[in-house]
VOGU-3710 file (C-alpha; in Angstrom, 3 decimals, decimal comma):
1> mircrnaecq> -74,550/22,866/134,615  -74,901/21,798/130,964  -77,449/19,051/130,454  -76,407/16,283/128,079  -79,037/14,793/125,773  -78,922/11,451/123,993  -77,803/11,584/120,392  -80,405/11,423/117,633  -79,893/10,333/114,041  -79,089/13,833/112,801
11> dypeafrqkc> -76,285/14,180/115,357  -74,191/11,531/113,618  -71,787/12,658/110,851  -73,418/12,886/107,446  -70,678/10,849/105,785  -71,164/8,103/108,361  -74,921/7,996/107,759  -74,375/7,677/104,033  -71,942/4,808/104,532  -74,471/3,043/106,731
21> avleerighk> -76,804/2,825/103,746  -74,089/0,832/101,960  -73,813/-1,524/104,916  -77,587/-2,053/104,931  -77,402/-3,224/101,327  -74,461/-5,449/102,151  -76,252/-7,291/104,969  -79,633/-7,312/103,240  -81,532/-5,388/105,898  -82,948/-1,852/105,736
31> fsdplllyva> -83,362/-0,471/109,250  -86,668/1,096/110,175  -84,830/2,631/113,134  -81,390/3,681/111,811  -80,301/4,760/115,278  -79,963/1,099/116,251  -77,458/0,612/113,450  -75,564/3,776/114,345  -75,176/2,694/117,972  -74,083/-0,816/116,922
41> lthssysnek> -71,232/0,754/114,955  -70,150/3,185/117,687  -67,072/2,123/119,627  -66,646/3,285/123,225  -63,572/5,321/122,208  -65,811/7,520/120,050  -68,546/7,979/122,647  -65,947/8,814/125,311  -64,458/11,561/123,151  -67,861/13,112/122,416
51> knrvkfscne> -68,958/13,854/125,986  -70,288/17,347/125,457  -73,889/18,421/124,981  -74,767/15,194/123,163  -74,264/11,656/124,492  -73,370/9,053/121,870  -74,104/5,556/123,166  -71,514/2,878/122,431  -72,258/-0,652/121,245  -71,364/-2,570/124,424
61> rleflgdsvl> -74,951/-3,209/125,577  -75,948/-4,346/122,090  -72,953/-6,663/122,051  -74,283/-8,359/125,192  -77,647/-9,033/123,548  -76,171/-10,034/120,209  -74,055/-12,724/121,838  -77,235/-14,451/123,070  -79,108/-14,048/119,779  -76,148/-15,549/117,916
71> aiavsrklff> -75,913/-18,503/120,300  -79,596/-19,427/120,112  -79,734/-19,126/116,297  -76,681/-21,348/115,838  -77,753/-23,801/118,563  -81,190/-24,245/117,003  -79,667/-24,837/113,559  -77,239/-27,422/114,902  -79,934/-29,141/116,968  -82,101/-29,854/113,925
81> dfsdrpegdl> -79,376/-30,322/111,284  -77,356/-32,795/113,370  -80,152/-34,748/115,018  -77,954/-37,855/115,304  -75,163/-36,094/117,195  -74,830/-36,102/121,011  -74,690/-32,968/123,125  -70,892/-32,959/123,330  -70,513/-32,858/119,541  -73,061/-30,054/119,231
91> trfragvvce> -71,213/-28,027/121,851  -67,955/-28,426/119,943  -69,591/-27,543/116,643  -71,132/-24,405/118,138  -67,834/-23,332/119,666  -66,239/-23,388/116,234  -69,005/-21,213/114,786  -69,304/-18,552/117,498  -65,704/-18,208/118,735  -63,902/-14,885/118,371
101> dalweyakki> -61,924/-15,996/115,310  -65,156/-16,923/113,543  -66,866/-13,628/114,405  -63,807/-11,785/113,138  -64,100/-13,597/109,827  -67,801/-12,737/109,506  -67,020/-9,076/110,232  -64,212/-8,978/107,676  -66,440/-10,438/104,973  -68,655/-7,349/105,130
111> dlgsfmllgn> -65,707/-5,004/105,828  -67,391/-4,018/109,085  -64,363/-2,122/110,380  -64,651/0,514/107,665  -68,128/1,475/108,902  -67,307/1,866/112,602  -67,165/5,145/114,495  -63,869/5,212/116,394  -62,133/7,729/118,597  -59,058/9,515/117,284
121> geqrgderhk> -56,729/7,392/119,374  -58,125/4,155/117,995  -57,835/5,411/114,432  -54,213/6,537/114,838  -53,314/3,229/116,410  -54,737/1,287/113,464  -57,127/-0,461/115,838  -59,970/-0,510/113,324  -59,265/-4,096/112,361  -58,426/-5,399/115,825
131> ksmladcyea> -59,910/-8,869/116,152  -61,833/-8,504/119,409  -63,231/-5,109/118,495  -64,583/-6,353/115,173  -66,021/-9,483/116,764  -67,812/-7,368/119,376  -69,167/-5,016/116,716  -70,510/-7,945/114,731  -72,427/-9,162/117,797  -73,792/-5,648/118,314
141> liaavyldag> -74,955/-5,610/114,692  -76,844/-8,874/115,252  -78,619/-7,289/118,218  -79,482/-4,192/116,193  -81,123/-6,333/113,505  -82,961/-8,314/116,195  -84,352/-5,206/117,908  -85,262/-3,593/114,607  -87,002/-6,528/112,902  -87,342/-9,443/115,317
151> seeakrfvld> -85,920/-12,915/115,741  -86,612/-14,283/112,253  -84,712/-11,512/110,482  -81,867/-11,769/112,997  -81,737/-15,527/112,446  -81,613/-15,002/108,690  -78,687/-12,595/109,066  -76,816/-14,936/111,421  -77,308/-18,080/109,343  -76,241/-16,292/106,166
161> svaerlenig> -73,020/-15,324/107,919  -72,234/-18,745/109,387  -73,379/-20,899/106,449  -69,873/-21,705/105,185  -68,584/-22,705/108,619  -71,633/-24,850/109,270  -71,151/-26,623/105,960  -67,504/-27,369/106,742  -68,378/-28,610/110,208  -70,952/-30,956/108,734
171> kaeppcdyks> -68,284/-32,571/106,569  -65,820/-33,112/109,378  -65,656/-35,344/112,400  -65,398/-33,725/115,816  -61,870/-32,359/116,320  -59,311/-34,475/118,190  -56,988/-31,555/118,986  -57,902/-31,309/122,670  -56,144/-27,983/123,219  -57,959/-26,296/120,337
181> llqqivqlnk> -61,272/-27,761/121,447  -60,798/-26,601/125,020  -59,800/-23,130/123,815  -62,959/-22,850/121,713  -65,132/-23,757/124,678  -63,312/-21,340/126,992  -63,825/-18,504/124,479  -67,573/-18,800/124,981  -67,039/-17,183/128,393  -65,359/-13,857/127,824
191> geileyelig> -62,704/-12,904/130,315  -61,559/-16,451/131,063  -57,810/-17,070/130,589  -56,563/-20,556/129,696  -52,895/-21,348/130,333  -50,637/-24,396/130,564  -47,917/-24,914/133,158  -45,076/-27,448/133,088  -45,199/-28,803/136,647  -42,746/-31,685/136,422
201> ergpdhdkvf> -40,605/-34,053/134,397  -38,978/-37,371/135,155  -36,770/-39,997/133,590  -33,504/-39,858/131,636  -33,054/-37,467/128,742  -33,642/-40,189/126,159  -36,908/-41,314/127,817  -38,253/-38,247/129,586  -41,873/-37,830/130,682  -43,327/-34,323/130,999
211> vsravlssnp> -46,214/-33,354/133,278  -48,336/-30,286/132,471  -51,329/-28,659/134,088  -54,188/-26,777/132,406  -55,193/-23,681/134,382  -58,349/-21,660/133,790  -58,248/-18,200/135,384  -55,828/-19,469/138,079  -57,898/-22,637/138,743  -56,317/-26,041/137,864
221> igvgegrskr> -58,681/-28,003/135,614  -56,558/-30,875/134,303  -53,167/-32,615/134,536  -51,573/-34,686/131,792  -48,374/-36,574/130,962  -46,568/-37,076/127,676  -43,264/-37,768/125,958  -43,083/-34,098/124,993  -44,288/-30,892/126,565  -46,822/-30,510/123,741
231> eseqmaakea> -48,206/-34,008/124,289  -48,504/-33,431/128,042  -50,488/-30,229/127,396  -52,807/-32,128/125,055  -53,434/-34,709/127,774  -54,061/-31,975/130,343  -56,609/-30,417/127,975  -58,234/-33,819/127,517  -58,637/-34,202/131,287  -60,155/-30,708/131,468
241> lklfgeie> -62,665/-31,638/128,772  -63,615/-34,704/130,776  -64,095/-32,499/133,836  -66,427/-30,271/131,833  -68,365/-33,296/130,550  -67,417/-32,600/126,910  -65,834/-36,032/126,314  -65,941/-39,376/128,086
//
């Protein structure tokens, strides 16, 4: 039986290691332990293809840690910068900064996809720029910085990335698009699926009332009525936000 050892720095492709030096300059952090960076950039498709004598770890565990580091850095910033805002506003602000779309934007700004190690199948399928994959890799990169240099350096990296979004949030009032707000909050819990169902309608065609239901992972969380299907979905989302304690 062939024993498999964990990959060391020299086991990674030379071209990849050279590119990582470019990424370090781009994010303003030189890793004392480059292996942390290499693992953060390794997608599971690559590690699955390389199961031979050397085991290449993928970035999924780092992603888990990075999600928490990101949340606490952004939460702390919002807590002190918006000291006059209630909890509900802060929750909405944070959702807009740490949702998948936002993480994707941060990753694109540093062209993170071009540095990732992907399996052949992912490369052929042009998956390098897939939104969720880039968002996950960005979270893994946060964790790598945190483990390499501690919380202050990780906070610096995070706040540099989110500065533009935070500035825009500070200029705007809390959003009144209930569906978008609910979607942002749901995205904080990966794996949850938010859907809307038309469950009824009444009245004549010229004065019809639609009834919709918001469903989170098969669980009803709000019902709303409106003069259009879209309006009824907005009202269902509003009721769901009330259920979650996000609005009164």
